[in-house]
C-alpha positions as CSV (number, residue, x, y, z in Angstrom):
1,M,91.4,103.0,135.9
2,S,93.0,101.8,132.7
3,I,92.4,101.2,129.0
4,V,92.4,97.6,127.7
5,P,94.6,97.9,124.7
6,S,93.2,96.9,121.3
7,Y,96.6,95.2,120.5
8,G,99.2,93.2,122.3
9,A,102.1,94.7,124.2
10,P,104.9,95.4,121.7
11,V,108.3,93.9,122.7
12,F,111.4,95.1,120.9
13,L,113.7,92.1,120.7
14,A,117.5,92.6,121.0
15,D,120.5,90.8,119.6
16,N,119.3,87.3,118.7
17,W,116.3,88.0,116.5
18,P,114.4,84.8,115.7
19,D,114.0,83.9,112.0
20,G,110.9,82.4,110.4
21,V,111.7,78.8,111.4
22,Q,112.5,79.8,115.0
23,A,109.3,81.9,115.3
24,A,107.2,79.0,114.0
25,E,108.8,76.6,116.5
26,I,108.1,79.1,119.4
27,L,104.5,79.4,118.4
28,K,104.2,75.6,118.2
29,K,105.7,75.0,121.6
30,E,103.6,77.8,123.2
31,K,100.4,76.2,121.9
32,E,101.3,72.9,123.6
33,K,101.3,74.6,127.0
34,E,98.3,74.5,129.4
35,E,98.1,78.3,129.5
36,P,99.7,79.4,126.3
37,A,100.8,83.0,125.7
38,R,99.2,84.7,122.7
39,L,102.0,85.9,120.4
40,C,102.5,87.7,117.1
41,F,106.0,88.1,115.7
42,Y,106.6,91.1,113.5
43,Y,109.0,91.5,110.6
44,D,109.7,94.9,109.1
45,G,110.1,94.4,105.4
46,G,110.7,98.1,104.6
47,L,109.3,100.0,101.7
48,M,108.4,97.5,98.9
49,T,106.7,97.7,95.5
50,L,103.4,95.9,95.0
51,Y,102.3,94.8,91.5
52,E,98.8,94.1,90.2
53,K,99.3,91.4,87.5
54,E,96.3,92.0,85.2
55,Y,96.9,95.7,84.3
56,G,100.5,96.1,85.5
57,R,99.7,98.8,88.1
58,Q,102.2,99.2,90.9
59,T,102.6,101.2,94.2
60,K,105.0,101.4,97.1
61,V,103.9,100.3,100.6
62,L,105.4,99.3,103.9
63,A,105.7,95.5,103.9
64,A,104.8,94.2,107.4
65,G,105.3,90.5,107.9
66,I,103.6,88.7,110.9
67,Q,103.5,85.2,112.3
68,G,101.0,84.2,115.0
69,D,97.9,85.8,116.3
70,S,97.4,88.7,113.9
71,T,94.7,90.3,116.1
72,L,97.5,91.2,118.5
73,Y,98.9,93.6,115.9
74,D,95.4,95.0,115.1
75,W,92.1,93.6,116.4
76,R,90.6,94.2,112.9
77,M,92.9,91.6,111.3
78,N,90.7,88.6,112.2
79,S,90.2,87.9,108.5
80,L,93.9,86.9,108.1
81,D,94.2,83.3,109.5
82,E,97.4,82.3,111.3
83,N,97.9,79.5,108.8
84,D,97.0,81.5,105.7
85,A,100.3,81.6,103.9
86,D,98.9,83.2,100.7
87,G,96.7,85.9,102.2
88,C,97.3,89.5,102.9
89,I,95.6,92.7,104.1
90,V,96.1,96.2,102.5
91,D,94.9,99.7,103.3
92,Q,92.2,101.4,101.3
93,K,94.5,103.8,99.4
94,T,96.7,100.9,98.2
95,A,93.6,99.0,97.0
96,R,92.4,102.0,95.0
97,E,95.8,102.6,93.4
98,L,96.2,99.0,92.4
99,F,92.6,98.0,91.5
100,G,90.6,101.3,91.4
101,S,88.3,100.1,94.1
102,T,88.3,98.9,97.8
103,S,86.1,95.8,96.9
104,V,89.1,93.7,96.0
105,I,88.8,90.7,98.3
106,G,90.3,87.7,96.4
107,R,92.3,89.7,94.0
108,E,96.0,88.9,93.5
109,I,99.0,91.0,94.5
110,I,102.6,90.4,93.6
111,L,105.3,91.2,96.2
112,G,108.8,90.4,95.0
113,E,108.6,86.8,93.6
114,D,105.6,85.8,95.7
115,S,101.9,86.3,95.0
116,Y,99.2,86.9,97.7
117,Q,95.5,87.2,97.7
118,V,93.7,90.1,99.4
119,R,91.7,88.9,102.4
120,D,90.6,92.3,103.6
121,V,91.0,96.0,103.1
122,L,91.3,98.1,106.3
123,P,90.8,101.9,106.7
124,L,94.4,102.5,107.8
125,K,96.0,105.9,107.5
126,E,99.4,104.6,106.3
127,R,100.3,102.6,103.2
128,I,100.8,99.1,104.3
129,M,100.6,95.4,103.3
130,L,100.3,92.9,106.1
131,Y,101.2,89.3,105.2
132,H,102.9,86.1,106.4
133,P,106.4,86.1,105.0
134,K,107.4,83.1,102.9
135,D,111.1,83.9,103.4
136,R,112.1,81.6,106.3
137,D,115.2,83.8,106.9
138,A,113.2,86.9,107.7
139,A,114.4,88.4,111.0
140,Y,111.5,89.2,113.4
141,T,112.5,92.2,115.4
142,K,109.4,92.6,117.5
143,V,106.8,90.4,119.1
144,F,103.3,91.4,120.3
145,V,102.4,89.6,123.5
146,G,98.7,89.3,124.6
147,Y,97.5,90.5,127.9
148,K,96.5,87.8,130.4
149,E,93.7,88.3,132.9
150,G,95.0,88.7,136.4
151,E,98.6,89.0,135.4
152,S,100.8,92.1,134.7
153,I,102.1,92.4,131.2
154,E,105.6,92.7,132.7
155,N,105.4,89.2,134.2
156,T,103.9,87.7,131.0
157,V,106.6,89.2,128.8
158,S,109.4,88.2,131.2
159,Q,108.2,84.6,131.3
160,F,108.0,84.4,127.6
161,L,111.5,85.9,127.0
162,M,113.1,83.6,129.6
163,S,111.4,80.5,128.3
164,Y,113.0,80.9,124.8
165,G,116.3,82.5,125.7
166,L,115.3,85.9,124.1
167,S,116.0,89.4,125.4
168,G,113.9,92.5,124.8
169,T,112.0,95.4,126.1
170,A,108.3,95.8,126.4
171,V,107.4,99.3,125.2
172,E,103.9,100.6,126.0
173,G,102.1,103.9,125.8
174,E,100.0,103.1,128.9
175,I,100.7,106.4,130.6
176,L,99.5,108.3,127.5
177,E,96.4,106.2,127.1
178,N,95.4,106.4,130.8
179,G,96.1,110.2,130.5
180,A,93.6,110.3,127.7
181,L,91.1,108.4,129.8
182,L,91.6,110.8,132.7
183,G,91.2,113.7,130.3
184,L,87.8,112.4,129.3
185,C,86.8,112.5,133.0
186,L,87.8,116.2,133.4
187,V,84.6,117.8,132.1
188,P,82.2,115.3,133.8
189,G,84.2,115.8,137.0
190,L,83.9,119.6,136.7
191,M,80.2,119.4,136.1
192,F,79.8,117.2,139.2
193,L,81.8,119.7,141.3
194,A,79.7,122.6,140.0
195,F,76.4,120.8,140.8
196,F,77.7,119.8,144.2
197,V,78.8,123.4,145.0
198,S,75.4,124.8,143.7
199,A,73.5,122.3,145.9
200,G,75.5,123.6,148.9
201,K,74.6,127.2,148.1
202,E,71.0,126.2,147.8
203,E,71.2,124.4,151.1
204,K,72.5,127.6,152.8
205,R,70.0,129.8,151.0
206,C,67.2,127.6,152.4
207,K,68.5,127.3,155.9
208,E,65.4,128.9,157.3
209,K,63.2,126.4,155.4
210,K,64.2,123.2,157.1
211,I,62.5,120.8,154.7
212,D,64.1,122.4,151.6
213,A,67.5,122.5,153.4
214,W,67.3,118.8,154.2
215,I,66.3,118.0,150.6
216,W,69.4,119.8,149.3
217,K,71.6,118.1,152.0
218,G,70.2,114.8,150.9
219,I,71.0,115.6,147.2
220,R,74.6,116.3,148.2
221,I,74.9,113.1,150.2
222,L,73.4,111.2,147.2
223,L,75.9,112.8,144.9
224,L,78.8,111.7,147.1
225,A,77.4,108.2,147.4
226,V,77.2,107.9,143.6
227,L,80.7,109.2,143.2
228,A,82.0,106.7,145.7
229,W,80.2,103.9,143.9
230,V,81.6,104.9,140.5
231,L,85.1,105.2,141.8
232,Y,84.8,101.8,143.5
233,K,83.6,100.1,140.4
234,N,86.0,101.7,137.9
235,I,89.2,102.6,139.7
236,H,91.7,99.7,139.8
237,I,95.2,100.2,141.3
238,P,97.7,97.7,139.9
239,A,99.4,95.5,142.5
240,E,102.9,96.9,141.6
241,W,101.7,100.4,142.7
242,L,100.6,99.2,146.1
243,P,103.1,99.5,149.0
244,G,103.9,96.5,151.2
245,K,103.1,98.8,154.2
246,W,100.7,101.7,153.8
247,S,103.3,104.0,155.4
248,D,106.0,103.0,152.9
249,F,105.9,104.9,149.7
250,S,109.6,105.2,149.2
251,F,109.5,103.0,146.0
252,Y,107.2,105.5,144.2
253,P,110.0,107.8,142.7
254,A,111.8,104.7,141.2
255,R,108.5,103.3,139.9
256,L,107.6,106.6,138.4
257,Q,111.0,106.9,136.7
258,E,110.5,103.4,135.3
259,E,107.2,104.4,133.7
260,L,108.6,107.6,132.3
261,E,111.5,105.6,130.7
262,K,108.9,103.4,129.1
263,L,107.1,106.4,127.8
264,R,110.3,107.8,126.4
265,L,111.1,104.6,124.6
266,Y,107.5,104.5,123.3
267,L,107.9,108.0,121.8
268,V,111.4,107.4,120.4
269,L,111.4,103.9,119.0
270,S,109.8,103.1,115.7
271,R,106.1,102.3,115.9
272,T,103.7,100.1,113.9
273,V,100.9,101.7,112.0
274,V,98.4,100.9,114.8
275,Q,100.6,102.4,117.4
276,A,101.1,105.5,115.3
277,E,97.4,105.9,114.8
278,N,96.7,105.4,118.5
279,L,99.4,107.9,119.5
280,I,97.7,110.5,117.2
281,L,94.3,109.8,118.5
282,T,95.5,109.9,122.1
283,G,97.1,113.3,121.5
284,K,93.9,114.7,120.0
285,S,91.9,113.3,122.8
286,I,94.1,114.9,125.5
287,F,94.1,118.2,123.7
288,L,90.3,118.3,123.2
289,S,89.7,117.2,126.8
290,V,91.9,119.9,128.3
291,T,90.5,122.6,126.0
292,S,86.9,121.6,126.9
293,F,87.8,121.6,130.6
294,F,89.2,125.1,130.5
295,L,86.3,126.4,128.4
296,C,83.8,125.0,130.8
297,M,85.8,126.3,133.8
298,G,85.8,129.7,132.3
299,L,82.0,129.6,131.7
300,L,81.4,128.4,135.3
301,L,83.6,131.1,136.8
302,F,81.9,133.8,134.7
303,N,78.5,132.5,135.8
304,W,79.5,132.4,139.5
305,R,80.9,135.9,139.3
306,R,77.7,137.2,137.7
307,E,75.6,135.5,140.4
308,G,77.9,137.0,143.1
309,I,77.5,140.5,141.6
310,A,73.7,140.1,141.4
311,Q,73.5,139.0,145.1
312,T,75.6,142.0,146.2
313,Q,73.3,144.4,144.3
314,R,70.3,142.8,145.9
315,R,71.8,143.3,149.4
316,E,72.6,146.9,148.6
317,T,69.0,147.5,147.4
318,F,67.5,146.2,150.6
């Protein structure tokens, strides 16, 4: 069971950061391959001042430069073409501060000595301008690598880095995201268990009525069959988590330590706007899922206790 990310796997490049010319060459070479990797290079331009030429308004935003497939940074960025050197995307608050409206597609923005036209306005929570840097000396410190079907992201990233003599670390929040997905299954799982237990109680209560007892037994068998089918269709165990021999699980501690190290890096290292938003949403999802689970658990325990007291009183009466 896993979440398909809405962005590419972020890779923090080390030491030899490619500049604009090198990034363009890598993208060109990759496209010539039979099975090219989808790439998006990221340049952190820092906090910059944007100007609106007509009325002289200005505001400060994070300037985020990208080269390559912009949808790997954020799937909503399909309006910024890879070859669009003059286009940019801004958040809604920036658009309002500069133009007084969010309907500003086609309007001009000045960044430093360069001008850009707004291609789209996104509902991002942070102040940001996404654009293709015209400075060929810009150092790209990250690259987003697209997921390939049937291949682990570790292999895809490793092949890409080795192909171009780069070094870096893929940093994902997969554990958190899968934790959020499992959290969403807590309440449905609890409801399933409650209904299964209730059906068992009804089967015992109707043991003298064979037809009714068999009906409840059939319901329980049907529930187990449905559960098995759902698990079979939705649970996928990655190949790297499967042992070579079913009796050999000695690699699990090292593998778990590796995943925890990835999570630590994901939480410590700087994040893009999309990653920050996903982290906040993941945290909220886990908190609400766990809260709902314990609330439902409390209600079920209270109801079962009340039923138990009622049954005891009925026995004492008779």
